[in-house]
N, C-alpha and C positions, 0 to 999 in steps of 0.2 A: 273451443281453446283456441287462447288469445298469443297474439305473437306480436314481441317487440322489434321496432323497423333496426333497432342496435342491438338485438340478441345473436348470436351466435355461437356455435357447436363447436368445440373439437374432438376429432374425431379419429380413428387408428381404419385408415380400409388400406389393404393390403402393405400392411407394413409403414403408413405415410401417414404420418398426422396432418386432415386437412380439418379447415376451417370450414362447416359448413351454415347457409343461412336459406333460410327455409325461401323456397321458388314464389309465393304466392304472398309473399310478407309486405306491407304496407311501405312504400321507398325504399324497396329491392335494392336497388343502385347504389342507395349511400349505406344502406345495411351490407353489404355485400366489401364497398370501400373500406368500412369500419372494420369490419371484419379483417379483412387483408391487412389494414394498418399493423391492429391489435397483435397478428400474428408474427410480422415483421417484428414488432417493436420487443417481442418476447424469443426471438430467434427459431421460432418452429413453426410448422405449418406451411399450406399452399393454400392457393384458393381451391374449392372444391369444384370438383368437373358437375357438368349439368347432369349426369348420371346417377350420380352419387348423390345430388340433390335430392332427385328423383327418388332415391330406392328410400330414404328419411321423411321425404314431405308426403304422407300418405295421410292427414288427418282430414275429416269432412267438417263442417261448417254448419249451424241451422238453416243459413240462407242455402246451402247447396253448395258452396264454394268446396271443393275439393275432390267433386264426386266423379267418378272415375265411369268413363260411358261403360255399359252395360245392361240389363233386364233381367228381369224374373217373374214370375207369376206366383201365387198363393200355394196353387195347387204343386206345382214346381217344388216349392220349398217345403209341403208337409211329406213330400218324399225324402228330403234333404234333412229334414228337421229328426223325422221319426232315425233316419241310419245315424246320426251323429250328434243328435242335443236330447234325443230323450230320454237315454240312459241316465243322466244328471237332472235333465227338468222337467221329466213325465211326458206322457202320448199329447198329453193337453197343455204344455207350460203349466202345469200345479206344481213341481218338483220333488223330488225322490231326495226322501231323506232332509239331510240338512241344505240339500242344494237351491237354489234362490228359485222363486216361483216368479212367472213371466207373464201369468194372465189372471184378470177378474180384478178384484179386491176396488171396484166401483162404488165411490160414497163412503171408504171406510177411513178418508184419510182423518177426517175428525174424531174417530175413534181410539179409546185407550192404546190397542191393538192396531193401528191402520195395516192394510196389507200394499206395501208401497212396489207396482210391477208396472211393467212396460207400459201397459194401460192407462191405471191407475194413475202414475206418481210422474213417470218421464215427459218434460216438458218438450221435447226436441226430438224427432226422430233419427237427427243423425247421428245423435249417442248411441242408439240401437247399430246403426250400418258402422258408425266410425270401431265400437266396442266390438262386434264379431271378426271385424275385418284385421283389428292387429288382436287378438287373443284368442276368438273360437276357432274351431271346440279345444276344451280343456285338454291340453298336453297334444296338441297338434296344431296350436295357432301356426295363421298365413297360410295353411292350406287350401281355404276354399277361393274359386273363383272370384268376379267380380260378379257374374250372374248368378252365383250360388250366393253368395252376399245380397244380392237384389228377390233373388226370391225368397229366402228366409226372413228377411224385411219385411216382405211381403205375407208372409205367414204370419209372424207375429201380430202385424196388424189386423187379420181377420182371425187371432185366436181374441183379441182385445177388441172384437167389434167394430172398429175405427172403420174398416170398409169391407163389404159385404157379400162381395163375388171373388169367389178362389182364380179365377181366370183375369182377376186385374192383374195388368202388367204395370211394376213399378219399375221406372229406370230414370236417368238420369237428366231427363226434360223435366218429367211430372214429380217427381222427388218433393221438389220446395214446398207444392201445394198441400201435403197431405198435413194435417191442423191435429197436434196430440191434446187429447181432455184435459188435461191438466196444465197447458201451457200460461193459460192465465193467471195459475197462481203464484208464477213466481215474475219476482223484483228485482230492480238491481241494488246491491249491498248499499242501505242508505245510513250506518252505524256513524257516518262523520256529521250527519247533521241532526240523527234521532238520538247519539249518545254523547253529544255533543256538552252537554251539561255535567255528564261525570268524568269528565278529563279534569287531571291536576296538573300542571306543568311541574310542579313542586309535592310529588307525593309523598305521604308523609311513611318512613323507614324505621322506624323506634319508637314505642312506647304508644300506639295510636287509639288505645284503645281508651275514653275515659272513664270507663268500671271495667270492673271484672267481670270475664263470663259467668252466667250462671249457670246452672245443668239443671235440666226442665225435665228431663226424660232419664230412664237407665233401661238397654235392653232387657234385663230380668224382667223389669215390672209389664211386658208385654209378652210374657214367656218365650223367647226367643232364645232365651241360653239357658241349656238343659243343665241340672244338677248334678251332681256324683252318682248319683245312683241312676237317673234317666238317660246319662249321655253313651253312648255307643261302645262296645269293649273293640279295643284293636288288641290285636296279636300282637 
């Protein structure tokens, strides 16, 4: 999750409006100064207190920045997963009903119906930790301890055969060393260069087609439109 040095958030804390600046943002002092000036200019707010910033500044980056101190093994995560997660995601991460599938899908990304799971698609392990911390379990978000989140993350790694040892302990020190299988398939947005030839400073806004559009097919010709006799009856 990116952060801009001059970005600030105005939040209501205990009835007070505060400008909150992420503590790990680049050029933190400059950002805090800009936020304070902005708050003063509009006549509301005050600089956020350190504990107020800490409460919001919980994101985790791919390089491990933002990780809290903690630890957990895949074996511990198995117990937590069965109690807190399996009702939606299935005992083995296969998904229940329409709930998301978390495991499997290796080699399917080029198929017509790819299985985009944690193991087959997600490029960074930090997304797993960050999402669990913010949003899981469903209906009881932010109820898990940091140790429990490390354990669940480790268990998801074993589900997807990224680590083999159920006693492997995942912690803030070795977290960034875990490489996801699909990490190299992602790249920075390059549309500014690759699609530049399609840009037009003066786009056409009226009568842009040189010829009239031509109908090349109709739904009824491929039998997807029922006639009066074949159509369903509606009470």
